[in-house]
C-alpha positions in Angstrom: -23.4 -11.8 -1.0 -19.8 -10.8 -1.5 -20.0 -7.1 -1.1 -22.3 -4.1 -0.4 -21.8 -0.7 -1.9 -22.4 2.6 -0.1 -22.6 6.0 -1.7 -20.9 8.4 0.7 -21.5 12.2 0.5 -20.4 15.2 2.5 -23.2 16.0 4.9 -24.4 19.7 4.8 -23.8 20.0 8.6 -20.3 18.5 8.3 -19.0 14.9 8.3 -20.4 12.2 6.0 -23.7 10.4 5.2 -23.7 7.0 3.6 -26.5 5.1 1.9 -26.4 1.5 0.7 -27.2 0.7 -2.9 -30.0 -1.9 -3.0 -30.5 -2.2 0.8 -32.2 0.0 3.4 -29.1 1.0 5.3 -28.2 4.6 6.1 -25.8 6.1 8.6 -23.9 9.4 9.3 -20.5 10.1 11.0 -18.2 13.0 11.7 -15.0 11.4 10.4 -14.0 8.6 8.0 -12.8 6.4 10.9 -16.2 6.8 12.7 -18.0 6.2 9.4 -16.1 2.9 8.9 -17.1 1.7 12.4 -20.8 2.8 12.0 -21.0 1.1 8.6 -19.7 -2.2 9.9 -22.2 -2.0 12.8 -25.1 -1.1 10.5 -24.3 -3.9 8.1 -24.0 -6.5 11.0 -27.4 -5.3 12.4 -29.1 -5.4 9.0 -28.2 -9.0 7.9 -28.7 -12.3 9.7 -25.6 -14.1 10.9 -23.6 -15.4 7.9 -25.9 -13.7 5.3 -24.0 -10.4 5.2 -21.4 -9.3 2.7 -17.7 -10.0 3.2 -16.7 -6.5 1.8 -18.1 -3.0 2.2 -17.2 -0.8 -0.7 -17.4 3.0 -0.3 -18.0 5.2 -3.3 -17.4 8.9 -2.4 -19.6 11.2 -4.4 -18.6 14.9 -4.6 -20.3 17.8 -6.3 -18.0 20.5 -7.7 -19.1 23.7 -9.2 -16.8 25.7 -11.4 -17.2 29.0 -13.3 -17.7 28.8 -17.0 
């Protein structure tokens, strides 16, 4: 596996929540720096040694509402 993709959204209570695409990995953090550290840790814990991805890709998803 070369990379894993996470969908990152603004959490309703502040900060961020991230969910892996195709894997059962989820984490939350208050800042992007904290999110990076938590994602690395979660990925290391999820995969066996040597079986994890080399890259973690973050896809930030934002909902915007505008008036018509």
